[in-house]
N, C-alpha and C positions, 0 to 999 in steps of 0.2 A: 504495501500502500503508498510505502515511501515514496517510491519512484513516482503512482500516481499522487498523491498528493502536492508535489512539488513541481509539478508539469501546469501549461498553462501561464496566465496573467500577462498573457498578450505577446507570450513567449516564440521562438519556432521551437518544433516540436521535432527532435532526435526520429529517425523510421523508428527504432526502438521503441522508443517512447509512444509515440503512435500508434504503433501494433499494439503492446501492451494496452493501452488504454482501449483501444474499438473493442480487443476481445474481451476488456469489462464491463461491456453492455451486454454480456451474454446473461437472457434472463434465469437460467438459475444460479446466478450468484448473486450474493448478499444486496440486498437493495440499497443501501449505503454508498456500498464499491461502485454499484452502477450507475448512483447519481455523481459521485464524485467525479468520475469520467466522464462522464456529461458534460458537467461541468468545466471541466478542467479543457475539454475539446472546444467546448464551445467561447473559451477566456485564450485559447492561443493563438499563434499566426499560424496559419496552413500553408502549406504550396498548394500551390495549382495539382501538383499529384495528388495530393494525401485528400482534397479535396474533392478533386475523382473518386478517389477511393472511399470516402465516409459518404458519398452517397446512396449506393447499390442497400448499407449498413440501414439507414435510416426505414426499411425493409420490416427488419427483424425487431427495432428498437420497441422495447416495451412502455404504454402509456404514459408512465411515471417520467420515465427519462425523455423521453423524444421534445415535450413542450423545454427544458433544459437543454437540450440540443441545437436547437434550431441556430441560436446567434451564429454558430459553427460557418453555416450557408449560406452566410450575408456573404461572403469573402470569393471574388475569383467570379460574381455574378453575372456571368452571359447569358445567350438565349438559351446554347446548346443546355448550362447543365440546370439552366431554371424548367428547362423541360423536362428532366431528367428526376428532377429533384417532385415535381410535381408528383411525377407517375409513382414512385418512391413512396412518397409522402402517404397518396392514397390509397396504393394497397400495406401500407403499414400496418402491422400489429399494433401499433402508436397510438394510431389517426384519434382514437375516443378521448385520447387526452388532450389535443388540441380542440385550440376555441378560433373563432373564424378573425378576431381580433391581430391574435399572434400569427398567423399565415398574410393578416394587412400587412401587419407591419415588416414581413420578411418578404413579401414580394416585391415591394415599394423601391426593393434594393435592385432588384432587378427591369431588364428592359420591358416595353410595353407589350411588347407578345405574348411574354410571361404573367402580367400583370392579369394581363385578358382570360390564357388558358386559367390562370387559377382562379376568376368567378367561380366555375364549376366548384370546386373544391370548398369552396368557403360557404356557400350555399350548401353545400354537405354539411357540411359541419352546423351551420344554424338550424338544426332540429325544434323544429316545434314543439307548442307545448300536446298538441292531440297526438304527435306523432310516439313522445315520448310515454305516455299513456300508453298511447298501443302495445309497443313494445315491451312499458312492465306487465299489461295482462296476458300477452302472450307467455313471456317469460315463467310468469308466475303458475300457468295455467297448465306448463310443460314441462314442472323441474319433475325431476324423480325422487325419494324418499331420502330423506337426509339421516347422516349418522352422525353424533354426538362426538365420538372418539378421531374419524376422517376432518372432522371440520375444526378440530382441535391443529389437526398437523397441517390443515390450511392454513386457519388463523398464524400459527407460525413459522408458514411456508418463505423463501427469498422467494418466491414468484409472488405473490400475493403482497407478503411483506406488514399484514395488517397490526403487527407486534409491535412498530417501528415507529409506528404513532400514535397508538391505542393502550391503554391498557383495559384488561381482562384478570380478574383476583388481584394477585400478587404482583405480575410484571409485566411490562410492557413500558409503550413510549408514553410521553405525555402531551406532545403536538396538537392531538387528538381530543376526544372526551372521554371518561372511562368509562367502558362498552361491558360492566360487572354485571348490572342490573338493566340493560338494555332491553333487555327482552319480556321487562315488566311493563318500561315505557312504551314500546312502538310493537304493534303486530306483525305477521311475516311479511304484507305488502309495504311496509312502512320502512321495512327495515333492509330491502328487495330493491326499493325506491332510493333511498338513501345509498346503496351499493353502487346501484346502473348511474346517478345522476345526483351526485354528492352534493352540488348548489341548489338544488330544487328545497331544500331545509337542510337552515345551518344552525344547530346547539346555539344558544344563546353563552356567551363568553367566549366563543371561537369564530366571532365575526370577522371576516378577514378585511384587513384595510390597503388602501392604495398611498403610500406614501411620496410627495411631490416632491424631490430636495432640491435646495435652490439655486444648485448647477444644470438641473434641465433632467437630470435621471430620473425613472419613479421604481421601485420597487413594490414588490407586494406581498403580505404574511401578515402574522400573526400579531398583535401587541402583548408579548410576556414579561412584559416588566418595565416601567418607567420611573422616573425620578423629576426634578425640577429643572434638571440639567440634561436627560438621553430619556428615550425608548429603546428599548430592545424587542427587534421586531424578528420573528421566529421565520423563517421563508421557508423550510422545509425541516425532515426529523437532524439533517445535519449540517446546518446552516445557522446560524443566530447574526443578526445585525446587530450593533450599542452605534446609534444614530444621535448626533448631536440635535437638542432643540433649534439650535441657531443655524442648523445647515437643512430644516425644515420649510418648505415652503409653507406645504398645506397639507391634511390627512384627512382620505374621503375613504366611506364604505366601498367595498367590493361587492359585487353580487357571486366572483367566485371563489366557489372551496379552493383550499388549499387540496385537500384531495382530490389526484386526479381522475379525471372522468375515464371510465373504460378499464377499470381493476375488473372486470366481470369478463371483460370478452377474453381476458389473458387465463379465463379458468373454464373450468369442463360445463356443463351443466350438473355433472355428480359431484364438481367442487363447491359450485355453487351451492348448491343444496344444503349438501355437508356445512358450509360455512351458518349458513342462516339457522339449522337446527341448533348449531353452537353457540351463536347469538343467542338464540332466543332462549336459552334453557340455561346463560350462562355458563357454561362449562358446567353444567353439571348435570 
């Protein structure tokens, strides 16, 4: 992990480090390792060949990492690469984790032909409430019987990585709500909706914000601490920012949950059913 931690930061990447970062995006690796690799690639100065090699990898990146990786594709933004990137993103496992506004920001770096071609992808990402409801009901009605023990394995798995952000019982993260008693507060449909569309219902106390800095940069996350001199903004399970209040232009509420869309798309129907059963019972 040391080589991964040291990479990025606007610096060129040696080929060995670039290869290591790319291989660290695999879904069977720990979520924190995948997230760090995606951010390092996004912040590094890539060569033309590295950019070319990274585009096909967008197909296999998961929904938690793909949004973090997008800034990497703002480099060497010509028409040919832009069209190839649109194809890769449209076919990506991580597509449900993207938002239309992220694609708009990315495509602004590309020639007009790519921006025009990308309108179909942006429209696809702007799913209507009616479409979400239909998908929710269809998924709910077709799920198999769940198993508590297997659900615990899904909750703790590297693929779903639920325990990275959520506590259940005595273990887990604190970025998201404690799920120990979630089965008493929400029924099966509500739980499934929260997994499929996490931004549709955000738990009080975990409301996301957008912080606009005086320098013009914008960062999003959850305020997990503050004083008269600074705020602590938790961006994800592996990244916290200490922001001086004098550097803040404004803080606005955000309608987008830090939990990425698309978690369910990397789980099989059986795994999803097992996870729901585990959450409904509180692991007991």
